[in-house]
N, C-alpha and C positions, 0 to 999 in steps of 0.2 A: 498602632500596633506595634510591638516591637517584633522584630525578624526572630530572635531566639523566641517567641512563647509560638510560633508557626509552626511546629512539629506536627507529622503526620503519621498518626499510627499506620503500621504494616498491615493492619484488616483493611484501612481506609485506603491506601494505596491498593493492597489488590483489588477493591471492591472499583477504583475506577479505570483499571486495567481493562478488567474483562468489556469495558463500553467500547476499548478499540479492539477487542476479540470480536464483538459481532458487526462492527465496521469491516474488518479484515477480511470475515467470511464474505462479505460483498466485495471489498478493495480487490481483496487478490483473485476472485473470481473475474472482475472485469479486466483486470490486467493479464492474466495470463490466459484463459480460456474464451472470453468475449466474440473476438475477432473469429477465432477457430470454432466457435459455436455455429455463429452467424455465417459463417461460409461451407465447414464440414457437417454439420448437422441441419440447420435453416433450410441451408440450400441457397443464398444469396452471394452473390460475385464480391469478390476481395473490398474492390473500389469501393462499389458501392455500400458496404460494410464497415470499411474503413473511412466514408465519408458520412456513414450513419454516428461513429463515435463521434467524429470530428465535431458535425454539428450542434450535435447533443452535449457532449459537453463542453464545450465554448457558449452556447447560448444557454447552458443553464449553468455557466460560470459566474454570468451577470445575476444572479440570484445571489450569491454568496454575500454580497456586499449587503443587499435588503435584510439577509440574515442576521448577520453583524449589527446593523442599527436596530433590526426589531429586539434581539437580544440583549443588545446595551441596552433599552430601556422597557425590558421585560422586571417588574417588581412583585414579586407573590415571595408569600414565606419560604420558598424553598428556595428564593437565590432568583436569579438572573439568567442563566445558564441551565440548571439541572431541570427544570419543568421541561424545557424542550428533549428530552433524553427519554421520558414516557409519553408524553404526545405523541410523539411520531414514531414509535416501535411497532404497531402493529401494521401504520402503511409503509414503514420501511421495508416488514416483511412482502406484504403483499405484493407490491410493486415488483421485488427481485425475484419473488414466482413469476409475475407476469412476466418479465423481461426473459426468464428461459421455458417460456413455453413457446410449442410450436405449433398454433393452428394450420388448417389446410388451407391454402390460401394461394392467390396468383403471385407471381412474382410479384408485381407492382405492390399486392397488398402484403406481402413479408417484408416489405421495404417500410412502407407506412405501418405497419403493425411494430415489427423491430423498432422504428425511428419515435414512432410514441411513447411504447413500454418504456424504450431507453432512456429518455429524457425525462420523465416519471421518475424512474430511478433516480437518475443525477439528482433531481429534483429534492425530491424526499432525502436524499444522503444530505446536502446541503443544509435543510434544515433541522440534520440530526448532528450531522459531525462539526460544524462549526462551532454551535455551542459546546459541543462535546471537548472539544479541543481547547475552546476558550475556558471552559472552567478548568482544566488545568493549569493555566494562566493567572487563576487566583484561589489556587488551595492555597498555597503561602509562596511569602515573599524570598525565604530561605533561598541562598542558592543550591545547597549540596542537597534538600531537602525535595529540591525543583528537578535538578538533576535524575534522583531517586526515584522520584515518582516516575518520570517518562523513561529511565531505564525500566521499573517492573512493567510500566504498560506494556513496552515493545518486548517484553518476555512475554505476555500474552498475545502479542498482535504476533510472536514468530509463531507459535504453537498454533493460534489460528492459522498464518500461511501454511504451515507444516502439513494441518490437516486438509487443506485446500488444495493445495498445488500436487501432495500425498496421496490423496484417498480418493479426490471427486473424481478421475476416469475409473480406478479398479470399484466405484461406488455406481458409477454411469453402467461399467457392463453387468456386474452385479444386480442390479434395480429392474436394468433396460433388459437382459437375458435377449439379446437378440435386437431388443429396440432402442435405439440410441435418444429417440425422442422419449420416450417413456422414462428411462434410465435419468436422463439430465433432470426432469420436472420431479420425480421423485428426490434424487438428491439436493434437488435444491430447494424444495419443502423442507425436508431434513434440517440443513444448515438455517434456513429464516426463522423454523420454531425455535432452535436455538438462540438464534440471534436476539431474538425475544427477550428470552430470559434473563440473556446477559446484561440489556440496558436497563430493565429494571432491577436487579441487583444492585448497577450504576447509581442507580437514579436512588437508591436507598442509602448507599455506602457514602457518598462523595459529598462533603461542605466548600461551601464559599465564606472565604476567609478575608480575601482582596477585594474593597470596594474603590471607588470612586472619590477622590477628592472632596472632603466638605466643600459645599456649595456649587461645585461644579455645574454649571447651565449645558442643557441638551442643545448641542447645536452640530449637526451632519455637518454643513459646510465645513467646519473649524476640524471637523473631526477628521474629514478628507484631507484637508491643506496639512493637517499635523502627520498624517505617515506619508504624505507625497512629499514633504519636506524632510523625511526621515532617510537619512543614508543607509542607516541598517538594517532600516525597512526594504528600502529598494534592493537591497545586495541580497537578502533572503529571499525576494519574488524573481528574483532571475535562477537564481541559485533551485529556487524549489520547480520550476517552472521546466530547464533545463535537467533535473533530477528525474520529475516523475516523466518527461518526454523520452528518458531514454530507459527509465524503468518499464514503462508500458510499450516501447518499440521492442527491448529486447524479452520481455516477457511473452508478446504476444509469436516473435518473431520465433522462440525456442520451442514452440507446441509441432510449428512445419519443421524446424532442424529434428526433432526428432524423429517425427513421423516420416519425415522426407530423404531426409539427408543421409540420417547414423544407419549403419548397415544392421539390418537386422537378424544376422544370423550370428552376426558378431555380439551384438547386444544379447541376444537369446545364451550364446555361450557364456558371456560374461554372468548373466543372469543365473543359467546354471552354474558357474565355480560358487556361488553365492547361494547354494540350495535353495535358489528360488522358481525352480522350476517341476512340475508334474512330472513323473515319471510314474506309467502305467504300472501297479503290479507293488509298487512299495508300500510299505509301512509307514506314516508320518508321526509325529510327535504334538504333541501339542502346539506348540510356538508355528507350527509350520501348519498346524490346522488354522491357527488363529490370525495368520497371515489369510492362509486364503481364504476367510470368511468375509475378508474384506478385500476381497480380489486380488491380492497383492502374489500372485503365484502364477509362474507362465505358464499358455497349454502346451503340450506337446506340439499343437499344430503351428506354434508362433503367432496364432490371433490378437492374442494380449502382446505379444512383446512389448508393443510400444508403451502400451500404459501399464505397465510393470516397469521397464526402464527410467520412461520417463518420471513416475512417480518417487520412483529409488533417486532417481538425480535430484528432485526437488527435495526428499525428506534429507538426505543427506547435509544437503544445504543449507536448509533450514537448521538442523541440528550442531554446523557448525557456526552458524549463524548464532543461534540463541546460546551458545559458548561466548562468543565473543560479546555479545550483548554483556551478559553477565556478568563477565572476568575481566573486561576490557575499556568496556564505554568510559564508566563513573571514574575507574582508576587513572584511564589515561588523561582526561577532561580534569580531574583534581589536579593534577599535576603539569598538563601543557593548555589546558584553556578547549573551551570547547570546537573556539576558531581552528586552531590548530592540529587539531586531532582530524579534524575534519576534511581539513584541506588535503594533509596527508596522507589519509585511508582511501579520498574519493582519488586522489591520484594512483594510487595502486589498484584500486578499482576497476579504473579506466585499461590499466596495461593489460590485466589478467583478462577484463572483457575481449580486447583486440586479439588476446591467445587463439577465442576460438576459430579466430580464421585458418588458421595454420592446421589445423588438426586433420589428420586422415578421418573417415566415415569409419574406418574400422576399430580404430585405435579407443575402443571405449572408455580404458584406464584413464588417457590424458585427457578426455572429454571430463571425466571426472574429478581426476583430480586438481584439474583447472579450475573447476566448478569452485572444488573448496577454499582453492586460494582465493577465488573472488568474493564468495562468502564471507570468510573471514578477514579480508580487508575493509569490506562494505559494512560490515557487523557495529562497529564502535558509533557510526555514524548517524546509527538510526535511530534513538534515543535522543540523541543531539540537537536535529533539527526544529521538534517542538518544545525543548530546554530554551530554545534560544529566541523561540520568536515571544515567549515569555519574557525574555531579556529583552527584546526590541521591546515588548509593552511597557515595560519598567524605564526602558531607555526614555521611551515617547514620553512619559510621566513626567520622568525629570528634566526633559528640557521644556517642556510646555507646561506643565502642572496640571493636567488633564490626561485621564485615562479611558481609551475606549478598547477595550481587551478585544471586546468583539470584533469590532472593524478591523484591528490589527492581524488576526486570527483569520479573517474572513477572505482578507487579500490575498493571502498564503492559501487557502483553501482553491481561489479561483485560480492563483496558479498551479497549484496541484493536476485539478481538474482538466484545464486549460492544455496542460500539459500529457496527463493520461488520452486524452483527445487527438492529439497532437502527435503522441506515438504509436496509437493502434492507427490515425490514418496513413503516416508515414510509410509503415509497415506493410499497410495493405497495398497503397499506392506501389509501392517498391515491386512486390513479389508479382503485383500484378501485373506490372508493366515487362517482367520479365519472363512472362509467359504462364506464371504458375495457375494450375487447374485444379482442385480439388477433388482426391478422390481416384488419384490415377498415378502411375507414374511420372515423376516429372523430369523433363530439359533439362538438358545440362545449364542451358541458361536461365533457369529457372531454380534450379538450386545454388547456382552462382549468388542469386540474389536473396536466397533465403540465409544464403553464410556471410552475406553481407550483412543482412540486419538482424544478425544474429553477433556480430562481431567488431568488425572496425567503425558501423555508422554509431553503434550506441555508445563505442569508447570516444568518440569524437567531441558527441555531445555531454558525457560524461566530464570530458577536458573542460568544456564550457562552463560548466557549474563550478570546476574548480577556479576559475579566471574569476568567477563572481564572488568568490569568497576571499580573494584579494582587496574587496571593496568593502568588506564589512568590518566594521571599527569597533566591535565593542572585543577588547581584549580582557582575559582573566584578572589583570589591576582594574582598567574600569568600571567591569561587571564590579568589582567586591565595592568600589568607589561610591558607585548609584546606589547601591542597597544600602550601604552607610546612609549615605543622603536621604533617601526614601525613609528609612525606618524613624531619623529625626523628624521629618513633616509629620509622621502621622501618629507618631507622640505628641505633637506638638497641637494637634487636629484633634486630641481624642481628650 
């Protein structure tokens, strides 16, 4: 099949992107709030909670190669990867809800319950997200179309991130009415239902166009040999591992950063400057009432200043990210190549992340400005990771005359989830060792630990990801050559 015939309609691109919207309702919740939920809502110690995240994610990471092998060998009238989205939609929602449910148990019982439900959630995430990521690698072989698909996919992912990071805490406060456990249950249930709907739409929207070379024999050992012998794959594995370790570490720590380090009075004054504070006796307009309906207006007693301030911080960051994905990612990668854009932007992201350590707790404006710079620097990289993995699958096919898209992506999802586990574990371990105790005024030592996990330490792990990119060999010119050669082979085989 000729590459130029593999154009994808905008409707199909948007339909495919909704699947990542569904995944990010879960993913962002795990990355931003899971550790905070376990310590401050469910009542588990930070070290135990971090250990749960590490054990569940690393244990489940070994499920990913199995899912990759199974999906590569699935044959239905809908294709290899699409059916998995439909089969896993409802179980995904159920386990999502269970992971944020808080039964009345002993401390030991809570740890066991959290470990079991979180492991189940991560396992079903594998059975859903590995085929979904693989589907994006077989929708087209056109380089620009693949980047376009990834960019639109991550526009939707960014919108989902905006919703989770911006609305979760206000909705918990709104639904819970003082009962945080009920608030979390109802908020997660709402997100879970929306997630099912989005996955079903993706199933009916996307199409698979790339198939393995004619006559390819199934060989698990050869599939593993091919990817472990691939330098581009090993580079992307290392990049993904350290990238998501950093995202989980920084995301988990920022909840503590805002709740325990940021000066609440200064934050309240900052919100008041933007008209995001309720003042008794004043008459407000429609926009103010709309925000208040979602819990995005701070109360005079400062009781929800943390929730509103942290939500505003996240939402502004995601708006900047969304603009960067739309305006910069495809444009820059088409000119300079994916690898070079990723390398420069990730370097800048590391620098801006480290700057959080230097900010005073009362300088709210500086905290928000640094976050905007960090978000803008990171934005162009977001679609590129998965577009580059499609390029890695093509490179492996070009070298080995075999294609195992599911296993290629499964290895990267393995690294992603191992990184999530490491990031959450590192955050929990560090803050606990520095003396963190939930729901009390923190010691200077605990505050120092929180500042480290939200600035200098994630800056270092971002830089390790930068180093991995120096070993990624697929330049813009090589990518175009590989696509040309594969197109000729596919024409000859049809």
